[in-house]
N, C-alpha and C positions, 0 to 999 in steps of 0.2 A: 789804625794800629790796634794789633790784638791785646787784647789783655795782659799777654805776656811779654810784650814789647814796653807795653806801660811800665808793668810791672817792676820790669829791669832795667826801664827810666829812672824809677824809682822819686818821680816829681809828682805831689799831689795835685800840683799847679797844672800840671801838663794833663795828667788824668782827669781832672775837672773840665779841662777847656773842649777837651775830646769828646768827653761826656756831654758839655752844654752843647756842642755844636751837633751830634745827633739828636740830643731831644729836642731844638729846635728844628730839626727838619720832622722828628716825629708831630711836633704839635702844629707846624704847617700842614700837617695831613690828615690832621682831626685824631689825632693817635695822644691819648693820654695816660698810658698804660706801657712800660717795657719789660718785657718777663728778661729782665736782668738786672746786676752784674752776676756773674758767677763765683762765687764766694766758696767753690774748692778749693783746696788745698793740691798743688802740683806735685804731688809725692810719689805720683809713679807716671813718668814724662813718656812713657809707651802708653798709656791710656788712651784708647782710641777717643776717645768722645769728651775728655777733657787735655790733658794734656798734648795727645798728637794733635788736637787743631786747636793749640794756642790760646785756650777760654780762661785760666787761669792767671793770675795777678803774681802768684809764686808760690812756692813749697811752704814759706814763713808765715803763720799765721796770724804775724803783727802786721806784714805786709800787705797780707790780703787784706785785714780790716780797713789799714789806713787806704788803700786805692780804692775799695770798694766805697766808704764816707766819702772820696774826691767825687767818685762815679755818680754816686747819689745824689751831692750835693750840687754835681752841675745840672742833673736832671731838672730835682726842685726847685733849682734858678729858671727852669723853664714851666715851672706847674707839671712835670710829668712824673706819675708814680713808679715804682721799681718793684721789681721781687728779686729778693735772694736767694740763689739755688745753688745746687741741688741738696737741701740741706736732708739725711744728718751730714754728708758728704761723699762725694762720688769721686775724686779725685784717686783715691786710691785702689778704685775697681779694675781689671785687667779686660772687661769684655764689656760691649755694648749694649745695655738693657732696653735700646729699641730691636732688638736682633734677637736678645735671649734670656734667660733666667740668669738676673746677676746676685751673686752674695758675696755679702764686703764684711760679714763677718771675720775672718780670717786675716783681714787687710786694713780694716778701719782702725784707727785711734781717737782717742777722744781729743788730742790737739784738733783735729776736722770742726768740732764745733765752736772751737773757740773766736772765728771772726766771726759768726754768727750769734755767739752771746756779746760781744762786743759791739757789733752794729745796732740790736737788739735795744742792750742797755744803752744805747745814745739816742734812740730813740728815729733809729734810721730804717726801721722795719717797716713798710706800708704790706709786704705781702712775703711769705715764704712758697717756694716752690718746691716740693718733695722730691726728693729722688726719688727712681724707682727701682729701687734694690733693697734685698731683704739682708737684715742686720740683727741678727738675735744680742747683738751684745745691748740692742735697745729694747725689743722687744723679740721674745723668743718664740711666740704666736704669729702667724701668717699674716697679717693686716694690711689695709691700704696702709702705704708709706707716711702719709698723713695723721691719721688715725693713730698709727703707732708711735708717732713721735707727739703728740699733744697729751696722748697718754702718759709718757713719759715724762712730762714736764718740760720738751726743748723751747717751745714757742704756743702762745694761745690765743695770738689774732690770726688775723685772715690766713688761709690756705688755696696754694694753685698745685694743680696738677698740669703739667707739661705733655703728656701724650698718654692721655687713655689707650693707646693701643699699642704702647709699650708692653714685651713680654712678660714683664714683672707685673704688671698691672692687669693684664688680663689673664694670668695663671691665679690672680685673685678673686677677679669675678667669676673663673670659673669655682674654685674651690669653695666661696660663699653660695654661690647658688646650688650646690650640692650639699650645703650642710658643714662641708669640713674646714676649718680653721687652721689646718698647720701646714707648714711649708711643703711644698708637693715636688719630688726630685723629679 
């Protein structure tokens, strides 16, 4: 079942049961970390990497936090770590950051941080995975997403990157090797 389907059902017990089954499969395979759940808000259903693939539980931050908590609890029952992703929010983007530079400055909203805050405050964040997007609302300097968010006080724990080959990350690497740190167009 997709995250969108689970969010539509709206029953954390169903989400937890689905999650625990996934986690049991991972554990049986010797895997102890799942780079999930997606904690992005589905605020742009046409988003090619979140809404378009039904990866988000909902557009409502409370529903996302509740469903993600159930997902994490299912994994913890099987002793599998999880990663909240894609902080600070990728649900409102209009492009795929794996294919090109994505600037969410104009489409992002503070509400996208609400599920992350709720889950971190509840002690449910093992790892946070950074979105490969530029967001000058959080950091006007073009730095790697996790460094940018850590300096903004978003999360002080362990960070992960899901795609060092993403266009946004590659753009940062090129700018850092040339000594520039501003966003490149």
